[in-house]
Structures are given as C-alpha cells and as structure tokens.
C-alpha positions as CSV (number, residue, x, y, z in Angstrom):
1,M,-19.7,-3.0,-5.3
2,Q,-22.5,-0.5,-4.3
3,E,-21.3,3.3,-3.9
4,L,-22.0,4.5,-0.4
5,S,-21.8,8.5,0.4
6,K,-18.6,9.9,1.9
7,E,-20.6,10.6,5.0
8,I,-21.7,7.0,5.5
9,L,-18.3,5.7,4.7
10,I,-16.6,8.2,7.2
11,K,-18.9,6.8,9.9
12,S,-18.4,3.6,9.3
13,L,-14.7,4.3,10.3
14,G,-15.7,4.6,13.7
15,F,-16.5,0.7,13.7
16,N,-13.5,-0.5,11.7
17,L,-12.1,-3.5,13.2
18,F,-8.9,-3.1,11.3
19,Y,-6.1,-1.0,12.3
20,P,-3.1,-0.7,9.8
21,R,-0.4,-3.2,11.1
22,D,3.1,-2.1,11.8
23,L,5.8,-3.5,9.6
24,S,8.4,-3.5,12.0
25,E,9.0,-7.3,11.7
26,F,10.9,-6.5,8.3
27,K,13.4,-4.0,9.7
28,N,16.7,-4.8,7.5
29,E,15.0,-7.3,5.3
30,I,13.5,-7.0,1.9
31,I,9.8,-7.3,1.8
32,K,8.1,-9.2,-1.1
33,F,5.3,-7.8,-2.8
34,S,2.9,-9.7,-5.1
35,Y,-0.5,-9.1,-7.1
36,D,-1.0,-12.9,-6.2
37,L,-3.3,-13.5,-3.0
38,N,-2.1,-17.3,-3.0
39,D,1.6,-17.2,-3.2
40,L,4.4,-17.3,-0.5
41,N,5.3,-13.6,-0.6
42,D,5.1,-11.4,2.5
43,A,2.5,-8.7,1.2
44,F,-0.1,-8.3,-1.0
45,I,-1.1,-5.3,-3.5
46,T,-4.4,-5.1,-5.0
47,S,-6.5,-2.3,-6.4
48,N,-10.2,-3.9,-5.7
49,F,-11.5,-3.2,-2.7
50,D,-13.5,-6.6,-2.6
51,E,-10.2,-8.4,-2.6
52,L,-9.0,-6.5,-0.1
53,G,-12.1,-7.0,2.5
54,Y,-11.7,-10.7,1.4
55,A,-7.8,-11.1,2.0
56,R,-8.1,-8.8,5.5
57,R,-10.6,-11.8,6.7
58,Y,-8.9,-14.8,5.4
59,V,-5.2,-14.0,5.3
60,K,-2.3,-13.3,7.2
61,K,0.0,-11.2,4.9
62,H,0.3,-7.4,4.8
63,L,-2.2,-5.8,2.8
64,F,-1.6,-2.8,0.5
65,Y,-4.0,-1.0,-1.7
66,Y,-2.5,0.2,-5.1
67,S,-3.9,3.6,-6.5
68,K,-3.1,5.5,-9.7
69,N,-4.6,8.5,-8.7
70,L,-5.0,8.7,-5.0
71,S,-8.2,10.4,-3.7
72,E,-9.7,11.1,-0.1
73,D,-12.7,8.7,-1.0
74,E,-9.8,5.9,-1.9
75,L,-8.1,6.5,1.5
76,I,-11.5,6.2,3.5
77,K,-12.4,2.7,1.6
78,A,-8.9,1.5,2.0
79,S,-9.2,1.9,5.7
80,I,-12.4,0.4,6.1
81,Y,-11.7,-2.4,3.7
82,G,-8.6,-3.3,6.0
83,A,-5.5,-2.1,4.2
84,D,-2.1,-1.8,6.1
85,G,-0.9,0.7,3.7
86,I,-1.3,2.6,0.3
87,V,1.1,1.8,-2.7
88,L,1.6,4.5,-5.4
89,N,3.4,4.9,-8.6
90,K,3.4,8.7,-8.7
91,I,3.7,11.3,-5.9
92,A,0.2,12.2,-4.7
93,N,-1.1,15.7,-3.3
94,N,0.7,16.5,0.1
95,D,-2.4,16.7,1.7
96,L,-3.4,13.4,0.9
97,L,-0.2,12.0,2.0
98,N,-0.3,13.3,5.3
99,L,-3.9,12.5,5.8
100,A,-2.8,8.5,4.7
101,K,-0.1,8.7,7.3
102,N,-2.3,10.3,9.8
103,C,-4.7,7.1,9.2
104,G,-2.0,4.6,10.0
105,F,-1.1,3.8,7.0
106,S,2.4,2.9,5.5
107,L,3.3,4.6,2.2
108,G,4.8,2.7,-0.5
109,F,6.4,4.0,-3.8
110,L,6.9,2.0,-6.7
111,A,10.3,3.5,-8.2
112,K,11.4,3.0,-11.4
113,N,14.7,4.9,-11.5
114,N,17.0,7.2,-8.8
115,I,15.2,10.3,-9.5
116,D,11.7,8.3,-8.2
117,L,13.7,7.4,-5.2
118,F,14.9,10.8,-4.5
119,K,11.2,12.1,-4.6
120,A,9.4,9.5,-2.8
121,T,12.7,10.1,0.0
122,I,11.8,14.0,0.2
123,K,7.8,13.3,0.4
124,Q,8.9,10.6,3.5
125,F,7.5,7.7,2.0
126,D,8.1,4.3,4.0
127,I,8.4,1.5,1.6
128,F,10.6,1.8,-1.5
129,I,9.5,-1.0,-3.9
130,A,12.0,-1.4,-6.8
131,S,15.0,-3.5,-8.3
132,D,17.5,-4.8,-6.4
133,K,19.7,-2.5,-8.2
134,L,17.9,0.6,-7.3
135,L,17.4,-0.6,-3.4
136,K,21.2,-0.4,-2.7
137,N,20.3,3.3,-2.9
138,V,17.6,3.5,-0.7
139,P,18.3,4.6,3.0
140,N,18.9,1.8,5.3
141,T,16.1,3.6,7.6
142,K,13.4,2.9,5.2
143,Y,11.7,-0.4,4.1
144,K,12.8,-1.9,1.1
145,G,10.6,-4.1,-1.1
146,I,10.6,-6.0,-4.4
147,L,7.5,-6.8,-6.6
148,N,7.7,-10.5,-7.2
149,A,4.9,-10.8,-9.7
150,T,3.5,-9.1,-12.5
151,P,-0.4,-7.7,-12.5
152,K,-3.4,-10.1,-12.9
153,S,-4.5,-10.5,-16.6
154,T,-8.1,-10.1,-17.2
155,L,-7.6,-12.2,-20.2
156,A,-8.7,-16.1,-19.8
C-alpha cells in the first residue's frame, strides 16, 4: 500500500462515505468476533487496511481495526477504510482514545483478566471481548463480545 502524507489523509476524511455503524442491534447480546471474513460471526477484526477496505465494500458485518500500538495515523486510516471500531489489547493514550470516540468509533478491548476489565471500564471502552467466564463481570451497560477464532496464520 502506498504511504500517503498525513495532510492528504486528513483531507480525504471529508469525502469519506463510511461513518462507523452503531452497535445498538447487539444490546443485551454477545457479539461474536472473528479474524475470518467468510464465517458467520457478527464482527470482523483485522489489522490490514486493504482487508478493511475490501470488507467495507462487500460485507455486511461490523468491521473493527485491531491495533497493537494505536497512533493518530492509524485512526485516520481506519476511518478512511471504513472501520466501525477499534480493538486494542492494551490501554492507549487518553488523547487517542478520546479522538477515536470523537471520530465515532466503538472502542473494543481484548481482556485477559479482571484487572484488564477494570482498566478498560475506567477508560470508557464500549466493548469487552473476553471469555465467557470474564464476561459475567462486565457491566450490563457495556457491549460484550467473544473472539471465536484464532488469528490467520501466514504459513501455507
């Protein structure tokens, strides 16, 4: 993928046809997340912008961009490529989290234990993706999700 300057990316946001979709259809339900675009789960997670752009055009699922180290550039690109939300596995900078919320993204967090749930609750994450056992500790005012698949392997 060709690297574009930040100025060009920000200007292209004004022409973005995709605004993040609302998750209200999942109230009181568990959202099924997957790394596989072709399965029957509710939401697709990817860290590849090309996959995200393809999925936005051809798939009806909710789309989430997974970031290991969230940056402003990633937020801009995720918006351009049509992500509905951002999924993190560690807490990012408060300013970046607020920027993501202001862009309309739903913030998801991959929680491994109760401490992760507590930290993500304090930081106002919307979706908690965890095991069934941990989801019992998530407040009913938040969305709950389960990750149903393992990441795609690059080995053939």
